[in-house]
Steps between C-alpha positions, in 0.01 A plus 500: 500500500749625756824689450840416645527626859879477491672767290695390195802710598545417866821302533595671824181368661627145449862539609704270515281285272580735212858367495367158392354637177734763362395639158549267206519185712218264397625227732471728803152605392397138446630407846308785663183413306529140619528623860214745449266235359604259776396759759185596307389135499580458871796269454398324179670526162770736395754258355319459169460878470868556579604254229250646252641850542859377494477301177249705301599852605248777446228257388512294819534807721189652338305175548599493868395864541163410349448245780539777756263723300237226495527424871452864602284603202747762376440653159766468232627312200739207474622644167593834657668319790707294255601818317603670825700197611676488162593869531687434824239611752512160670649632824220748559225261385618210718540719805154649442354147496692408816380808687142458373476144629656604832238777533217253442649247743539768768128584473394144581 
């Protein structure tokens, strides 16, 4: 299994995207995850993931993160992700996912 290439604490590397998902804002994180999954799937999906994260909070955000983990074979646990999202780390986690997908897209 791979590790995340994008750092967890790297908000400045995604400026001004970081303003979309300020800490504690699940809706901003869900929106960014929808966009991230849309880009990851080359223009497919994203709306369902955005709604999932918006209406189920940390559970939906963790499920969406798992999709990114599976696509890029990144090690980790959905349970730990859910815990981190519930503790308010959603800004850093969502931006990490966004940057990770952008790194993989740039390689292609």
